[in-house]
Z-matrix of the N, CA and C atoms (Angstrom, degrees):
N
C 1 1.444
C 2 1.524 1 108.83
N 3 1.280 2 117.68 1 131.14
C 4 1.457 3 122.82 2 179.13
C 5 1.523 4 109.24 3 -90.49
N 6 1.308 5 116.96 4 125.52
C 7 1.457 6 121.08 5 179.45
C 8 1.519 7 109.73 6 -83.83
N 9 1.318 8 115.53 7 134.50
C 10 1.453 9 121.19 8 176.77
C 11 1.515 10 107.37 9 -118.31
N 12 1.317 11 115.42 10 119.52
C 13 1.458 12 120.52 11 -179.81
C 14 1.522 13 109.98 12 -76.72
N 15 1.304 14 115.77 13 145.42
C 16 1.455 15 121.30 14 175.44
C 17 1.528 16 107.52 15 -68.90
N 18 1.341 17 117.53 16 122.65
C 19 1.470 18 119.15 17 -177.37
C 20 1.523 19 112.87 18 -64.22
N 21 1.327 20 117.78 19 -15.26
C 22 1.459 21 120.66 20 179.81
C 23 1.528 22 112.25 21 -87.17
N 24 1.313 23 116.98 22 -9.60
C 25 1.466 24 120.10 23 176.77
C 26 1.522 25 107.69 24 -78.96
N 27 1.337 26 115.65 25 143.76
C 28 1.459 27 118.95 26 -177.56
C 29 1.519 28 111.34 27 -142.43
N 30 1.310 29 114.34 28 154.78
C 31 1.462 30 122.57 29 175.38
C 32 1.518 31 108.22 30 -99.22
N 33 1.325 32 115.17 31 138.68
C 34 1.461 33 120.01 32 177.22
C 35 1.522 34 109.24 33 -153.56
N 36 1.329 35 116.94 34 160.41
C 37 1.465 36 119.07 35 177.44
C 38 1.538 37 111.35 36 -60.05
N 39 1.328 38 115.39 37 141.74
C 40 1.460 39 121.20 38 177.62
C 41 1.522 40 109.08 39 -71.36
N 42 1.310 41 115.88 40 141.58
C 43 1.456 42 123.37 41 176.52
C 44 1.529 43 109.19 42 -116.43
N 45 1.313 44 116.60 43 160.56
C 46 1.463 45 120.36 44 175.75
C 47 1.536 46 110.13 45 -57.19
N 48 1.323 47 117.04 46 -32.64
C 49 1.471 48 121.21 47 179.09
C 50 1.521 49 112.78 48 -65.74
N 51 1.325 50 118.12 49 -15.42
C 52 1.474 51 122.07 50 178.82
C 53 1.524 52 112.72 51 -85.26
N 54 1.311 53 118.30 52 -11.31
C 55 1.462 54 120.54 53 -170.57
C 56 1.520 55 113.64 54 -62.78
N 57 1.327 56 118.73 55 -33.48
C 58 1.475 57 119.56 56 176.93
C 59 1.522 58 110.12 57 -61.03
N 60 1.330 59 116.80 58 -47.05
C 61 1.472 60 120.88 59 -179.79
C 62 1.525 61 111.12 60 -65.55
N 63 1.319 62 116.84 61 -43.72
C 64 1.463 63 121.42 62 179.09
C 65 1.530 64 109.86 63 -60.68
N 66 1.328 65 116.65 64 -42.96
C 67 1.466 66 120.82 65 -177.58
C 68 1.522 67 112.80 66 -75.07
N 69 1.321 68 118.12 67 -14.00
C 70 1.477 69 120.15 68 170.20
C 71 1.526 70 110.71 69 -78.68
N 72 1.330 71 117.10 70 -33.81
C 73 1.476 72 121.35 71 -178.81
C 74 1.526 73 110.94 72 -77.72
N 75 1.316 74 116.95 73 -45.46
C 76 1.469 75 123.18 74 -170.50
C 77 1.542 76 113.70 75 -48.73
N 78 1.344 77 120.29 76 -48.77
C 79 1.479 78 118.36 77 -177.86
C 80 1.530 79 113.41 78 -73.39
N 81 1.319 80 117.50 79 -12.90
C 82 1.467 81 119.41 80 176.59
C 83 1.527 82 111.40 81 -84.34
N 84 1.327 83 116.79 82 -12.70
C 85 1.465 84 122.48 83 -178.52
C 86 1.524 85 111.22 84 -102.27
N 87 1.319 86 116.67 85 -43.52
C 88 1.459 87 121.49 86 -171.11
C 89 1.530 88 111.99 87 -115.10
N 90 1.336 89 117.32 88 138.05
C 91 1.463 90 119.35 89 177.72
C 92 1.537 91 113.00 90 -68.48
N 93 1.322 92 116.58 91 -24.03
C 94 1.463 93 122.30 92 177.64
C 95 1.534 94 107.15 93 -129.20
N 96 1.346 95 115.60 94 78.84
C 97 1.466 96 120.18 95 -170.98
C 98 1.525 97 113.61 96 -72.32
N 99 1.338 98 112.86 97 157.06
C 100 1.456 99 119.75 98 169.85
C 101 1.526 100 107.74 99 -64.22
N 102 1.323 101 115.29 100 153.28
C 103 1.455 102 120.97 101 175.84
C 104 1.529 103 109.25 102 -92.02
N 105 1.312 104 114.68 103 167.23
C 106 1.468 105 119.35 104 174.10
C 107 1.532 106 109.63 105 -56.89
N 108 1.323 107 116.03 106 -37.80
C 109 1.461 108 120.79 107 179.38
C 110 1.527 109 112.04 108 -62.63
N 111 1.338 110 117.53 109 -37.13
C 112 1.465 111 120.10 110 177.20
C 113 1.528 112 110.35 111 -61.30
N 114 1.330 113 116.53 112 -45.55
C 115 1.463 114 119.87 113 -179.91
C 116 1.522 115 110.92 114 -68.27
N 117 1.332 116 116.91 115 -42.74
C 118 1.462 117 121.13 116 179.20
C 119 1.524 118 110.59 117 -61.50
N 120 1.338 119 116.92 118 -43.45
C 121 1.468 120 120.66 119 177.47
C 122 1.528 121 111.29 120 -61.48
N 123 1.333 122 116.58 121 -38.59
C 124 1.475 123 120.48 122 178.99
C 125 1.520 124 110.88 123 -63.02
N 126 1.326 125 115.89 124 -42.78
C 127 1.475 126 119.40 125 177.89
C 128 1.529 127 110.19 126 -64.42
N 129 1.323 128 116.63 127 -47.03
C 130 1.467 129 121.09 128 -177.95
C 131 1.526 130 112.20 129 -65.93
N 132 1.337 131 117.17 130 -27.65
C 133 1.464 132 121.38 131 179.47
C 134 1.521 133 112.29 132 -81.55
N 135 1.321 134 116.37 133 -4.57
C 136 1.461 135 119.59 134 178.48
C 137 1.516 136 114.53 135 81.67
N 138 1.339 137 117.42 136 17.43
C 139 1.455 138 119.88 137 175.64
C 140 1.522 139 108.60 138 -64.96
N 141 1.301 140 115.83 139 157.47
C 142 1.465 141 121.34 140 178.70
C 143 1.523 142 107.75 141 -83.33
N 144 1.336 143 116.30 142 102.69
C 145 1.459 144 122.75 143 -175.14
C 146 1.525 145 108.94 144 -114.24
N 147 1.326 146 116.29 145 131.22
C 148 1.469 147 121.82 146 -172.53
C 149 1.513 148 110.76 147 -131.20
N 150 1.328 149 115.97 148 149.62
C 151 1.466 150 121.08 149 171.25
C 152 1.523 151 109.19 150 -125.73
N 153 1.321 152 113.86 151 147.05
C 154 1.457 153 122.93 152 169.57
C 155 1.507 154 105.03 153 -98.66
N 156 1.328 155 117.76 154 129.30
C 157 1.453 156 121.45 155 -173.11
C 158 1.521 157 110.54 156 -135.19
N 159 1.326 158 115.78 157 143.79
C 160 1.460 159 122.32 158 173.37
C 161 1.519 160 108.44 159 -141.47
N 162 1.303 161 116.09 160 124.70
C 163 1.473 162 122.17 161 178.04
C 164 1.533 163 111.93 162 50.05
N 165 1.332 164 115.59 163 41.90
C 166 1.461 165 120.89 164 177.65
C 167 1.511 166 114.72 165 80.76
N 168 1.335 167 117.63 166 -1.87
C 169 1.465 168 121.92 167 179.69
C 170 1.525 169 109.74 168 -101.03
N 171 1.329 170 116.48 169 130.63
C 172 1.459 171 120.98 170 175.63
C 173 1.524 172 108.11 171 -78.43
N 174 1.338 173 115.76 172 121.34
C 175 1.468 174 122.03 173 -179.58
C 176 1.523 175 111.34 174 -93.67
N 177 1.320 176 115.88 175 -26.77
C 178 1.450 177 120.77 176 -176.69
C 179 1.503 178 110.71 177 -174.37
N 180 1.338 179 114.64 178 178.16
C 181 1.460 180 119.61 179 -175.38
C 182 1.524 181 109.33 180 -161.71
N 183 1.317 182 114.74 181 162.58
C 184 1.463 183 121.15 182 176.92
C 185 1.523 184 109.09 183 -147.49
N 186 1.335 185 114.76 184 149.92
C 187 1.462 186 121.62 185 177.32
C 188 1.526 187 107.26 186 -129.12
N 189 1.320 188 115.93 187 122.40
C 190 1.463 189 123.74 188 -178.90
C 191 1.518 190 109.32 189 -119.96
N 192 1.322 191 115.75 190 128.18
C 193 1.469 192 121.60 191 176.06
C 194 1.532 193 107.61 192 -106.72
N 195 1.298 194 116.84 193 129.04
C 196 1.460 195 121.90 194 176.01
C 197 1.522 196 109.14 195 -100.11
N 198 1.333 197 115.91 196 131.29
C 199 1.461 198 121.85 197 174.65
C 200 1.524 199 106.21 198 -133.40
N 201 1.341 200 115.06 199 110.72
C 202 1.462 201 121.63 200 -176.66
C 203 1.524 202 109.58 201 53.22
N 204 1.337 203 117.87 202 -118.06
C 205 1.470 204 119.40 203 -177.77
C 206 1.527 205 111.89 204 -105.18
N 207 1.341 206 115.91 205 30.31
C 208 1.462 207 121.08 206 178.45
C 209 1.527 208 110.38 207 -128.34
N 210 1.315 209 114.23 208 141.06
C 211 1.457 210 120.38 209 171.28
C 212 1.521 211 108.71 210 -104.58
N 213 1.316 212 117.08 211 139.74
C 214 1.457 213 121.06 212 177.29
C 215 1.527 214 107.44 213 -125.43
N 216 1.336 215 115.75 214 112.84
C 217 1.458 216 120.91 215 178.58
C 218 1.525 217 107.82 216 -76.60
N 219 1.318 218 116.23 217 112.29
C 220 1.459 219 121.17 218 -176.11
C 221 1.524 220 112.24 219 -89.17
N 222 1.312 221 116.64 220 -32.31
C 223 1.464 222 120.67 221 -177.39
C 224 1.521 223 108.63 222 -158.43
N 225 1.322 224 115.95 223 137.15
C 226 1.461 225 121.74 224 172.00
C 227 1.514 226 106.78 225 -147.52
N 228 1.317 227 116.89 226 129.42
C 229 1.454 228 121.32 227 -175.21
C 230 1.521 229 110.72 228 -148.97
N 231 1.317 230 114.79 229 143.46
C 232 1.460 231 122.52 230 172.18
C 233 1.522 232 106.47 231 -124.30
N 234 1.327 233 117.12 232 130.47
C 235 1.464 234 121.09 233 179.86
C 236 1.528 235 109.72 234 -56.13
N 237 1.307 236 115.72 235 142.57
C 238 1.467 237 122.13 236 -173.61
C 239 1.531 238 114.01 237 -48.96
N 240 1.336 239 120.50 238 -45.93
C 241 1.470 240 118.47 239 -178.35
C 242 1.532 241 113.99 240 -63.62
N 243 1.322 242 116.78 241 -18.47
C 244 1.461 243 121.46 242 -176.53
C 245 1.521 244 112.89 243 -102.69
N 246 1.324 245 117.09 244 -1.21
C 247 1.469 246 120.27 245 -179.54
C 248 1.524 247 110.27 246 -71.29
N 249 1.328 248 115.06 247 153.11
C 250 1.457 249 121.03 248 177.68
C 251 1.513 250 114.26 249 77.91
N 252 1.312 251 117.54 250 12.26
C 253 1.466 252 122.18 251 -177.86
C 254 1.529 253 112.32 252 -115.16
N 255 1.332 254 117.33 253 6.56
C 256 1.450 255 121.09 254 177.55
C 257 1.522 256 114.89 255 96.37
N 258 1.325 257 118.18 256 -3.50
C 259 1.465 258 120.03 257 -178.68
C 260 1.524 259 112.30 258 -68.41
N 261 1.324 260 117.72 259 -39.04
C 262 1.467 261 120.62 260 178.44
C 263 1.515 262 111.48 261 -61.94
N 264 1.324 263 116.20 262 -45.06
C 265 1.470 264 121.53 263 178.33
C 266 1.534 265 110.45 264 -61.95
N 267 1.312 266 116.25 265 -44.88
C 268 1.459 267 120.64 266 179.68
C 269 1.522 268 111.44 267 -63.83
N 270 1.331 269 117.11 268 -43.00
C 271 1.458 270 121.18 269 179.53
C 272 1.523 271 110.62 270 -65.25
N 273 1.329 272 117.14 271 -42.70
C 274 1.465 273 120.42 272 178.15
C 275 1.528 274 110.67 273 -62.76
N 276 1.323 275 117.86 274 -44.20
C 277 1.470 276 121.11 275 178.01
C 278 1.527 277 110.62 276 -59.93
N 279 1.335 278 116.39 277 -41.04
C 280 1.464 279 120.65 278 178.92
C 281 1.528 280 111.03 279 -62.49
N 282 1.322 281 116.53 280 -45.93
C 283 1.465 282 120.66 281 -178.88
C 284 1.533 283 110.26 282 -65.56
N 285 1.327 284 116.85 283 -37.21
C 286 1.463 285 119.79 284 176.19
C 287 1.528 286 110.01 285 -62.47
N 288 1.323 287 117.53 286 -40.67
C 289 1.468 288 121.28 287 177.31
C 290 1.531 289 111.18 288 -65.08
N 291 1.323 290 116.88 289 -39.02
C 292 1.468 291 120.85 290 177.44
C 293 1.534 292 109.39 291 -61.86
N 294 1.326 293 116.13 292 -45.12
C 295 1.474 294 120.06 293 179.33
C 296 1.532 295 110.13 294 -60.51
N 297 1.330 296 116.90 295 -44.97
C 298 1.474 297 120.58 296 177.52
C 299 1.535 298 109.91 297 -58.32
N 300 1.326 299 115.61 298 -43.73
C 301 1.463 300 120.69 299 -179.24
C 302 1.523 301 113.11 300 -62.68
N 303 1.319 302 116.24 301 -24.86
C 304 1.466 303 121.51 302 176.36
C 305 1.527 304 111.90 303 -91.74
N 306 1.327 305 116.55 304 8.47
C 307 1.459 306 120.57 305 176.31
C 308 1.516 307 115.43 306 87.74
N 309 1.326 308 117.30 307 13.37
C 310 1.467 309 119.44 308 -179.92
C 311 1.524 310 110.42 309 -68.79
N 312 1.319 311 115.82 310 135.37
C 313 1.458 312 121.71 311 174.03
C 314 1.516 313 111.26 312 -93.65
N 315 1.342 314 115.61 313 -25.87
C 316 1.468 315 121.96 314 -179.16
C 317 1.514 316 108.91 315 -140.44
N 318 1.332 317 114.81 316 157.89
C 319 1.454 318 120.99 317 174.44
C 320 1.518 319 108.29 318 -132.85
N 321 1.331 320 115.68 319 140.86
C 322 1.455 321 121.82 320 -176.85
C 323 1.521 322 110.53 321 -128.20
N 324 1.322 323 116.00 322 159.46
C 325 1.455 324 122.61 323 175.01
C 326 1.519 325 109.03 324 -160.11
N 327 1.322 326 115.83 325 161.59
C 328 1.452 327 122.04 326 171.10
C 329 1.516 328 107.38 327 -115.60
N 330 1.338 329 114.92 328 146.19
C 331 1.463 330 120.71 329 178.73
C 332 1.522 331 108.32 330 -145.65
N 333 1.316 332 115.52 331 145.97
C 334 1.463 333 119.95 332 175.69
C 335 1.521 334 109.13 333 -67.68
N 336 1.333 335 118.13 334 135.61
C 337 1.467 336 119.52 335 176.65
C 338 1.533 337 112.16 336 -62.18
N 339 1.324 338 116.66 337 -22.26
C 340 1.461 339 120.78 338 178.09
C 341 1.530 340 112.81 339 -76.82
N 342 1.313 341 118.09 340 -12.14
C 343 1.468 342 122.28 341 -178.83
C 344 1.531 343 109.61 342 -90.46
N 345 1.322 344 114.93 343 75.82
C 346 1.458 345 120.62 344 -175.08
C 347 1.533 346 113.39 345 -63.02
N 348 1.322 347 117.23 346 -35.90
C 349 1.469 348 119.74 347 179.28
C 350 1.528 349 110.70 348 -62.38
N 351 1.330 350 116.33 349 -45.14
C 352 1.467 351 120.50 350 179.66
C 353 1.523 352 110.63 351 -65.95
N 354 1.328 353 116.89 352 -44.24
C 355 1.469 354 119.73 353 178.10
C 356 1.525 355 110.92 354 -56.71
N 357 1.312 356 116.69 355 -43.50
C 358 1.462 357 120.52 356 179.21
C 359 1.524 358 112.15 357 -63.48
N 360 1.320 359 116.63 358 -41.94
C 361 1.473 360 120.55 359 177.62
C 362 1.525 361 110.19 360 -61.98
N 363 1.325 362 116.61 361 -49.76
C 364 1.459 363 119.89 362 -177.23
C 365 1.528 364 111.35 363 -61.75
N 366 1.312 365 116.78 364 -43.75
C 367 1.470 366 119.76 365 178.43
C 368 1.531 367 111.01 366 -62.56
N 369 1.327 368 117.11 367 -39.21
C 370 1.469 369 120.00 368 179.59
C 371 1.520 370 112.65 369 -67.86
N 372 1.347 371 116.15 370 -19.22
C 373 1.463 372 121.29 371 179.21
C 374 1.524 373 111.31 372 -98.56
N 375 1.339 374 116.98 373 10.72
C 376 1.455 375 120.87 374 173.46
C 377 1.511 376 116.09 375 97.63
N 378 1.324 377 118.18 376 -1.11
C 379 1.462 378 120.65 377 178.16
C 380 1.526 379 109.53 378 -73.12
N 381 1.322 380 115.45 379 144.81
C 382 1.463 381 122.41 380 178.17
C 383 1.516 382 109.54 381 -126.03
N 384 1.333 383 115.52 382 148.63
C 385 1.457 384 120.12 383 176.02
C 386 1.523 385 108.95 384 -67.38
N 387 1.326 386 115.85 385 131.82
C 388 1.458 387 121.54 386 -179.24
C 389 1.521 388 111.61 387 -112.66
N 390 1.324 389 116.73 388 -33.78
C 391 1.459 390 120.92 389 -176.85
C 392 1.519 391 109.08 390 -168.03
N 393 1.312 392 114.64 391 170.66
C 394 1.470 393 121.34 392 172.33
C 395 1.530 394 106.94 393 -114.07
N 396 1.314 395 116.24 394 128.91
C 397 1.469 396 121.08 395 174.34
C 398 1.530 397 106.22 396 -97.55
N 399 1.313 398 116.09 397 107.92
C 400 1.471 399 121.59 398 -175.84
C 401 1.527 400 111.40 399 -69.13
N 402 1.336 401 115.12 400 133.02
C 403 1.456 402 121.38 401 175.22
C 404 1.515 403 114.75 402 62.25
N 405 1.322 404 117.60 403 31.95
C 406 1.472 405 122.23 404 -172.83
C 407 1.531 406 112.42 405 -74.00
N 408 1.323 407 117.07 406 -40.99
C 409 1.469 408 121.20 407 -173.59
C 410 1.533 409 110.70 408 -105.27
N 411 1.336 410 117.06 409 144.88
C 412 1.463 411 118.73 410 169.56
C 413 1.529 412 108.95 411 -67.45
N 414 1.310 413 116.10 412 148.76
C 415 1.458 414 121.85 413 179.99
C 416 1.530 415 108.03 414 -145.45
N 417 1.329 416 117.47 415 161.21
C 418 1.477 417 119.99 416 -177.37
C 419 1.527 418 113.62 417 -56.12
N 420 1.320 419 117.07 418 -33.98
C 421 1.473 420 120.17 419 -178.82
C 422 1.514 421 111.31 420 -116.02
N 423 1.313 422 116.88 421 46.74
C 424 1.465 423 120.34 422 178.32
C 425 1.518 424 111.48 423 119.38
N 426 1.330 425 116.23 424 -116.79
C 427 1.455 426 121.62 425 -175.91
C 428 1.517 427 109.31 426 -133.85
N 429 1.337 428 115.95 427 152.87
C 430 1.462 429 122.32 428 174.96
C 431 1.513 430 108.70 429 -117.50
N 432 1.308 431 115.94 430 142.31
C 433 1.460 432 120.69 431 177.01
C 434 1.530 433 110.06 432 -66.98
N 435 1.313 434 115.33 433 166.23
C 436 1.455 435 122.31 434 172.04
C 437 1.519 436 108.08 435 -122.53
N 438 1.315 437 115.74 436 143.71
C 439 1.448 438 121.20 437 170.88
C 440 1.523 439 106.06 438 -91.73
N 441 1.327 440 117.53 439 120.11
C 442 1.446 441 122.02 440 173.98
C 443 1.530 442 106.45 441 -85.78
N 444 1.336 443 115.17 442 123.84
C 445 1.462 444 120.54 443 -179.63
C 446 1.521 445 109.30 444 -122.16
N 447 1.313 446 115.59 445 151.49
C 448 1.451 447 119.87 446 178.61
C 449 1.527 448 110.82 447 -147.20
N 450 1.320 449 113.50 448 160.10
C 451 1.456 450 121.04 449 178.13
C 452 1.530 451 108.30 450 -144.63
N 453 1.307 452 115.69 451 139.34
C 454 1.461 453 119.78 452 173.03
C 455 1.517 454 107.83 453 -79.05
N 456 1.316 455 115.68 454 132.76
C 457 1.471 456 120.06 455 -179.31
C 458 1.514 457 110.02 456 -97.63
């Protein structure tokens, strides 16, 4: 199935005013969601934070941290009703372009091995598994590993 993005949806920098909408989406995506404070700290720290928006509704968001010549994708999410329509791919491509624009040579991220949809997206965008971070994520019965992935930009 070919995903067609709504031409009226747009990407723009995240604002503090977006945090209510972002914090409504976050717990519906992740079992251990970021807090409002995590997002607020990211904005205050000058991280590259983006929202996907349509008709005033936030569809998704991403947070990118730049360190020297590396980009680190800290969070990327698309609200459940909008998943599978190409917005995640478009948002990831946008963030990769932002990292390139800031001089990044590589981009990295962590993902739960249980998140097969995300793994598939990242692999399709050129990311490769680099390592396993043992016990990285909280999980209902202890901790879950993370797959560290990277891509040359």
